C-alpha positions as CSV (number, residue, x, y, z in Angstrom):
1,X,0.0,0.0,0.0
2,X,1.6,3.3,-1.1
3,X,0.7,6.9,-0.7
4,X,1.5,9.8,1.4
5,X,1.7,9.5,5.2
6,X,-0.7,11.5,7.2
7,X,0.4,14.8,8.7
8,X,1.8,14.6,12.2
9,X,0.8,18.1,13.1
10,X,-2.4,20.0,12.5
11,X,-1.9,22.8,10.0
12,X,-1.9,26.2,11.7
13,X,-4.0,29.0,10.2
14,X,-2.7,32.5,10.4
15,X,-4.6,34.9,12.7
16,X,-6.8,37.4,11.0
17,X,-7.6,40.7,12.7
18,X,-11.2,41.5,11.7
19,X,-10.5,45.2,12.2
20,X,-7.5,45.3,9.9
21,X,-8.2,47.0,6.5
22,X,-6.0,47.8,3.6
23,X,-5.2,51.5,3.0
24,X,-7.4,53.2,0.4
25,X,-5.6,53.5,-2.9
26,X,-4.8,57.0,-4.1
27,X,-5.7,58.5,-7.5
28,X,-3.2,57.1,-10.1
29,X,-2.7,60.5,-11.6
30,X,-2.7,63.1,-8.8
31,X,-2.3,60.9,-5.8
32,X,-5.4,62.4,-4.1
33,X,-8.2,60.5,-2.4
34,X,-10.8,58.7,-4.4
35,X,-14.3,59.3,-3.0
36,X,-16.2,56.2,-1.8
37,X,-19.6,55.3,-3.1
38,X,-22.4,54.8,-0.5
39,X,-22.3,51.2,0.9
40,X,-18.8,50.4,-0.3
41,X,-15.6,50.3,1.8
42,X,-13.3,50.4,-1.3
43,X,-13.5,52.7,-4.4
44,X,-14.5,51.1,-7.7
45,X,-12.2,53.2,-9.8
46,X,-8.6,54.3,-9.9
47,X,-9.0,58.0,-10.5
48,X,-10.6,61.0,-8.7
49,X,-13.4,62.9,-10.6
50,X,-11.2,65.6,-12.1
51,X,-8.5,63.2,-13.2
52,X,-11.1,60.8,-14.6
53,X,-12.3,63.4,-17.1
54,X,-8.7,63.8,-18.3
55,X,-8.1,60.0,-18.4
56,X,-11.3,59.5,-20.5
57,X,-10.0,62.1,-23.0
58,X,-6.6,60.3,-23.2
59,X,-8.2,56.8,-23.6
60,X,-10.7,58.1,-26.1
61,X,-8.0,59.1,-28.5
62,X,-6.7,55.5,-28.6
63,X,-10.1,54.0,-29.0
64,X,-10.7,56.1,-32.1
65,X,-7.4,55.0,-33.8
66,X,-8.2,51.3,-32.9
67,X,-11.7,51.6,-34.3
68,X,-10.4,53.1,-37.5
69,X,-7.9,50.3,-38.0
70,X,-10.6,47.7,-37.4
71,X,-12.9,49.4,-39.9
72,X,-10.1,49.4,-42.5
73,X,-9.4,45.7,-41.9
74,X,-13.1,44.9,-42.2
75,X,-13.4,46.8,-45.6
76,X,-10.4,44.8,-46.9
77,X,-12.1,41.5,-46.2
78,X,-15.8,42.3,-46.7
79,X,-15.8,45.1,-49.1
80,X,-18.0,47.4,-47.0
81,X,-17.6,49.3,-43.7
82,X,-19.1,47.4,-40.7
83,X,-21.6,50.3,-40.1
84,X,-22.9,50.0,-43.7
85,X,-23.9,46.4,-43.8
86,X,-27.6,45.6,-44.4
87,X,-28.1,44.4,-40.9
88,X,-26.5,47.5,-39.4
89,X,-28.6,49.8,-41.5
90,X,-31.8,48.0,-40.5
91,X,-31.0,48.2,-36.8
92,X,-30.1,51.9,-37.1
93,X,-33.4,52.6,-39.0
94,X,-35.4,50.8,-36.4
95,X,-33.8,52.5,-33.5
96,X,-34.1,55.9,-35.1
97,X,-37.8,55.3,-35.8
98,X,-38.5,54.3,-32.2
99,X,-36.7,57.5,-30.9
100,X,-38.7,59.7,-33.3
101,X,-41.9,58.1,-32.1
102,X,-41.0,58.6,-28.4
103,X,-40.0,62.2,-29.1
104,X,-43.2,63.0,-30.9
105,X,-45.3,61.5,-28.0
106,X,-43.3,63.5,-25.4
107,X,-43.7,66.7,-27.4
108,X,-47.4,66.2,-27.7
109,X,-47.7,65.7,-23.9
110,X,-45.6,68.9,-23.2
111,X,-47.0,71.1,-26.0
112,X,-46.6,74.8,-25.3
113,X,-43.8,74.4,-22.6
114,X,-40.6,76.3,-23.2
115,X,-37.2,74.7,-22.5
116,X,-34.0,76.7,-22.2
117,X,-30.8,74.9,-23.3
118,X,-28.8,77.4,-21.2
119,X,-30.5,76.0,-18.1
120,X,-29.3,72.5,-19.1
121,X,-25.7,73.7,-19.7
122,X,-25.5,75.6,-16.4
123,X,-27.3,73.2,-14.0
124,X,-27.1,69.7,-15.4
125,X,-24.0,69.5,-17.7
126,X,-21.4,70.1,-14.9
127,X,-22.7,67.1,-12.9
128,X,-22.4,64.7,-15.9
129,X,-18.5,64.8,-16.0
130,X,-17.9,62.1,-13.4
131,X,-20.6,59.8,-14.8
132,X,-19.8,57.0,-17.2
133,X,-21.3,56.9,-20.7
134,X,-23.1,53.7,-19.9
135,X,-24.7,55.3,-16.9
136,X,-25.9,58.3,-18.9
137,X,-27.1,56.1,-21.7
138,X,-29.1,53.9,-19.4
139,X,-30.7,56.9,-17.6
140,X,-31.9,58.4,-20.9
141,X,-32.2,55.5,-23.4
142,X,-29.8,57.2,-25.8
143,X,-26.7,55.6,-27.3
144,X,-23.3,55.8,-25.6
145,X,-22.0,57.9,-28.6
146,X,-24.8,60.4,-28.1
147,X,-24.2,60.3,-24.3
148,X,-20.5,61.1,-25.1
149,X,-21.5,64.2,-27.1
150,X,-23.9,65.3,-24.3
151,X,-21.3,64.8,-21.5
152,X,-18.6,66.7,-23.4
153,X,-21.0,69.6,-24.1
154,X,-21.1,69.2,-27.8
155,X,-24.8,68.4,-27.8
156,X,-27.8,69.4,-25.7
157,X,-30.1,66.4,-25.4
158,X,-33.8,66.5,-26.2
159,X,-35.7,68.1,-23.2
160,X,-37.4,64.8,-22.5
161,X,-34.0,63.6,-21.1
162,X,-33.3,66.6,-18.9
163,X,-35.3,65.4,-15.9
164,X,-33.6,62.0,-15.7
165,X,-30.1,63.6,-16.1
166,X,-30.9,66.4,-13.6
167,X,-32.2,64.0,-11.0
168,X,-29.2,61.7,-11.5
169,X,-26.7,64.5,-11.1
170,X,-28.5,65.8,-8.0
171,X,-28.3,62.3,-6.5
172,X,-24.5,62.1,-7.2
173,X,-23.9,65.5,-5.7
174,X,-25.7,64.6,-2.4
175,X,-23.3,61.7,-1.8
């Protein structure tokens, strides 16, 4: 009968201090503190809010070049850009038609009301900087590319989205 002989001594487990915590990581750019979200004892990200805006700009430039290279490779093999395939055009037409319908319904319900884009730029836009594109897109139903244009201030969204964005930015300021 072969095998390994049983241990002669019970394995000791190291003592764990339940109160011991790791130090909070600093921002990777400025070294400042990263704010914690409610209910979390560790930050999710690696950057503070001001540095996150700059990091997004930096990363965005690389994404654009990579996307262009992929599109060029796709054209070489398929003969058409990925955004111009029949399936892509059909999905785009369907999504645009749905958005136009929702916009007409909202405008009919809010007929006669006046909405000032300057109010959006002054009160809502500054609070969007620390939010991710996915968060903005989910709150409004718009695409992440449209959310990017809104967050950067290049586009003012349709007034039907202002309430959701204003409420969201107010929630994030109260933390």
